[in-house]
N, C-alpha and C positions, 0 to 999 in steps of 0.2 A: 302655211296654204289653205286658202278660204276653199271651200266646197266650190263654188263658180269658180274660181280658178283653177282646182285641179279640173275640175270639165275642161275649162279651156286646154289645158294642158294635155288632157289626152286625146281631145279632138286634136290637137295640131301632130303629138305623133304619133296617129292613125293614119294621117298620111305618110306613105311609103318614101317620097321622095323629102317631106321634112325630116325623118326620120333617117336616111340614108346621108344626107346633107350633113347632120347632127354628129353622125357614126364617122365620118371622112373627117371631120372639124377634130373633130377627141383626139381621133387615131394616128392624124398626122401630128398633131401637137405632142401629143405621147413619144411616138415617136425619133421629133426632133428630139425632146427634153431627154430622151433615154439616148439616143448618141452624142448629146453635150455632153453628160454624165461620161461614157465613156470615151470621149475626148481629153476631157480631164481627169480623168483617172491615168488614162496613158501621158500623159503630159506631167503628170507628179513622179511616175517612176521614172520616166527620163529627164528629170530636170529638178537637181536638188533641191535647188535656191527657193523655185518657187514653192515645193514642197513644204519647205521650214518656215516660209514665209505666209503659208494656209494654217500652218502649226500654230503659228504665234499668234495669230490672228483669227483662231479660232471662234475666241468668244463674241467676235463684233461681226464675224460673217454669220455666227447662228443668229445674231441678236436681227441683223439684217433680214436672213431668211425666214425667220420666224413671223417681223415684220410685214416682211412683203405678203407672202399668205394668207394673215391675217385679213389685211385690207383687201385682199381679192376677197376673201372669205363670207366676210361681214359689209361690205359695200357692195353693192348692186352696180351703183355709178362707176365705180372705179372699177369695172370686168367689160368696160364699153368703150371699145377706141385704143386709139395707141397706148392710153395709161394701163389698161389693162393687159398688153402683152409687154410692156415695158418690168411690170410689178412682176408677170410667168417670167421673163428673162432674169432679171433680179435674182428672184426664186431659182431657178431653175441653177445658175450660176454659185448661187450659194450651197444649194443642196450636193449638184454636181461636186465641188471641188471637198465639202466636207468628206464625200462617200470616195475622192479620190485620194484623201489624206491619208484616209479610216484604211483602206485596203491597199496600200504601197507598202505597207507592212507584211502582208500575206504574201505567199509563193506566187509567182504568175498563173503556173498550173492551176492552182487549188482556188484561183479567182476565177478564169477560164472555166472551171469546171461549175463552178459555183453560179456564172452566170449562166452557162446552158441549163442547168438542172432549172434556174428560176425563169429561164425561157420556156420550154418543155412544160413545166406547170403551169404558166402565165394561159402556154394557149390551150393548154386543156379544161383548166379552169372557165376560160372564158367561153370557150368553145359551149361547156355546161351549164352555164346558163344561160346561153343563147337556148337549148335546146330542152332542158329540163320546165315540167312543169312546177316545179315548187316553187314559190314564191320567197327569194331571201330578203327582201326588203323589207320583212316583217322582224327581222334579227335586230335591227337600227339597235335597240335596247340592250340586246344581250350582248355585241360586240361593244357598245360604250361603255359596258360594265365591266366586259375584259379589257378592254384596254385602260381604264381608271385600276383595275386589278394588277394591271402587267407594269403601269405608271409607279405605283406605291412599292412594286419587289424591287424596281427600280432604283428606288429610292432610299428602302430601307438595305439594299448592298450595297449605296456609295455612304450610308453613315455607319455600319455593321460590316460590311462586305459580307460575303457571302462562300461558300463550299465548291470545286468546279462541280460538282451534282445537279446544285440548286441551279449554278449558270448553264448549264446544258440543260436543264429541264427547260429555264427560262427560253432559251432558243428557241426550243422546241415550241413553246406555246408562243410566241411571236410569229414564227410561220406557220401555223395554224388561224390562228388571230386573222393576219393580216390575208392566207387564203381566203377568211371571211368574209373580210370588209371587200378583198376581190371582187367575188361573186357579187356581194350587196350593192358595189358602186356600178359594175356592170349591168346590173337587170335595172337600176333608177334611170338609166337611159333606153331601155329597152323599150316602153311605150307597153301596149296592152290593157289587162287587168290588173296589174300590178298596182300594190298598197301605196306605195310614194313612189315619187319619181321627178328628176330636173325637169325645169323650165326648159323649154327649146335655146334660152339664150345665155343659159349656164354651161356653156361648150367649154370654155375655161377653168372651171372649176371643176367638169367632170375631169378633164384631163390630169387635173392635178393631184383628184382625188387617186385617179388610174395608177400613175405614176408612184404616188407614195407607196400605194400598198406593193407595186411590184419592188422599189429601192427597199423595202422593209423587210420585205419577204427573200428577197437578197441577200441582206446582211446576214438576218438569221439563217439560213442554209452557209453562208460563208462558216459563218462563224460553229454553226453544228459540225461542217467539214474538219476546219480545223481541227477543233476539239477530237473528232475520229482520229487524224493523225497523230495528235499528239499523244494520243491513249495505245497507240499501235506501235510506238517508238519503245 
């Protein structure tokens, strides 16, 4: 973002009406995405043929999901109008299906506890991001480094395997990392004197970022709780 463009964006977000409209769009879309994900997760538990279809088609679903989010991320034109909404729906269906398939193999009460914990953590982190004077948008480089390290660790586990202790440590690190990303992405759309912020027309991308942070936190928390339950037996 050029200096002139940043000044324009800052001026836009200083207008309370613009900022509130942006927030309503983002959190409205995030709520719809999470609702669809919950619906798909419930459907996977009650419909084995659907679960089997998603598990068998996981590589293709993952590819479509990745392609749609990359298209949204790197094409400003794609985020405008019906195409942006279609890509968002495609991404949510793909991601929600994968989450539903993954959670179908966990006890329902454990999934509910993990979802409740994630909801409380998300609410707390969001309120903190809005109230604190600390600028988390400066953390972009550190968070990217953490994500890179996590991806390398996951690749190493895939190739060489890992002990239960390493997998547990990875789950804790994942939960912590995406908690940081939630703070970062929340402050990107707050306006004010933050180091970085999104443009007023990037509400779809902001919603995808918040949704992805929440989903990754949830999956990490679910994994932690499942391993804790396993350790008690």
